[in-house]
C-alpha positions as CSV (number, residue, x, y, z in Angstrom):
1,M,0.1,0.2,-0.1
2,E,2.9,2.2,0.6
3,K,4.3,1.7,-2.9
4,I,1.1,3.0,-4.4
5,K,0.9,6.0,-1.9
6,N,4.5,7.0,-3.0
7,W,3.6,6.5,-6.8
8,F,1.1,9.1,-6.5
9,Y,3.8,11.7,-5.1
10,K,5.6,11.8,-8.4
11,P,5.7,14.9,-10.4
12,A,2.5,15.8,-12.4
13,F,4.3,15.9,-15.7
14,T,5.6,12.3,-14.9
15,L,2.0,11.2,-14.5
16,I,0.8,12.9,-17.6
17,C,3.4,11.0,-19.6
18,Y,2.5,7.7,-18.2
19,A,-1.3,8.4,-19.0
20,I,-0.6,9.5,-22.5
21,A,1.6,6.4,-22.9
22,L,-1.4,4.3,-21.7
23,L,-3.7,5.9,-24.2
24,I,-1.1,5.3,-27.1
25,I,-0.6,1.7,-26.1
26,C,-4.5,1.3,-26.5
27,Y,-4.5,3.0,-29.8
28,F,-1.7,0.7,-30.6
29,G,-3.6,-2.4,-30.0
30,Y,-6.8,-0.9,-31.8
31,T,-4.4,-0.4,-35.0
32,V,-2.9,-3.7,-34.8
33,N,-6.4,-5.1,-34.7
34,I,-7.4,-3.1,-37.7
35,S,-4.2,-3.9,-39.9
36,Y,-4.9,-7.6,-39.0
37,Q,-8.5,-7.3,-40.3
38,S,-7.3,-5.7,-43.6
39,V,-4.5,-8.1,-44.3
40,V,-7.2,-11.0,-43.5
41,S,-9.6,-9.2,-46.0
42,Y,-7.0,-8.9,-48.6
43,V,-6.1,-12.5,-48.2
44,E,-9.6,-13.8,-48.6
45,A,-10.1,-11.6,-51.6
46,G,-6.9,-13.2,-52.9
47,S,-5.1,-9.9,-53.9
48,I,-2.1,-11.2,-51.5
49,S,-1.0,-14.6,-49.8
50,W,0.6,-15.0,-46.6
51,G,3.4,-17.3,-48.0
52,A,4.4,-15.1,-51.1
53,N,3.6,-11.5,-49.8
54,F,5.0,-12.0,-46.1
55,G,7.7,-9.3,-46.5
56,E,4.8,-6.9,-47.7
57,I,2.8,-7.7,-45.0
58,V,5.3,-7.2,-42.4
59,A,6.2,-4.0,-43.9
60,Y,2.5,-3.0,-43.7
61,F,2.2,-3.7,-39.9
62,M,5.6,-2.0,-39.2
63,S,4.3,1.2,-41.1
64,N,1.0,1.2,-39.8
65,T,1.4,0.0,-35.9
66,F,4.6,0.3,-34.6
67,S,5.3,3.9,-34.7
68,Y,2.6,4.0,-31.9
69,F,4.5,1.8,-29.8
70,F,7.8,3.7,-30.2
71,Y,5.7,7.0,-29.1
72,A,4.1,4.9,-26.1
73,M,7.9,4.1,-25.2
74,T,9.2,7.5,-25.4
75,F,6.5,8.9,-23.1
76,V,7.3,6.3,-20.7
77,F,11.2,7.0,-20.8
78,F,10.3,10.9,-20.6
79,G,8.0,10.2,-17.5
80,K,10.9,7.9,-15.9
81,V,13.5,10.8,-16.7
82,I,11.3,13.3,-15.0
83,S,10.7,11.3,-12.2
84,I,14.8,10.7,-11.5
85,I,15.4,14.3,-12.2
86,K,12.8,15.9,-10.0
87,P,11.5,13.6,-7.3
88,R,8.9,15.0,-5.2
89,A,9.0,14.3,-1.4
90,P,5.4,13.5,0.4
91,K,3.9,16.3,2.2
92,Q,4.3,14.6,5.7
93,E,8.2,14.6,5.1
94,I,8.4,18.2,4.1
95,V,6.5,19.3,7.4
96,E,8.8,17.1,9.6
97,E,11.8,18.5,8.1
98,I,10.6,22.1,8.3
99,N,10.1,21.2,12.0
100,D,13.5,19.8,12.5
101,N,15.1,22.9,11.1
102,V,12.8,25.2,13.2
103,D,13.7,23.2,16.4
104,D,17.6,23.2,15.5
105,E,17.3,26.9,15.0
106,L,15.8,27.4,18.4
107,I,18.2,25.3,20.2
108,E,21.0,27.3,18.7
109,S,19.6,30.7,19.5
């Protein structure tokens, strides 16, 4: 439970990057499904075959779907980098740190 609680203390842009990556992954799955249905309809129509045109089928999938997978992984990478560069401490820890600093200043005075 503590891991989940700490996960939400990440910078806002990190969470936004993860949300965009999740949406893009969903769209990636949708484009894979649509591309597969298109290839199947071409095979059933007889315009291409799985064996003779396998290279063209792979190129079709690569050009129509894998760019979205790359975009999603890019957003995940940006989210990780921002999380590493700018960690955000939970509010309770900040309050305790301020109280410790105030106590130290009072003792020194």
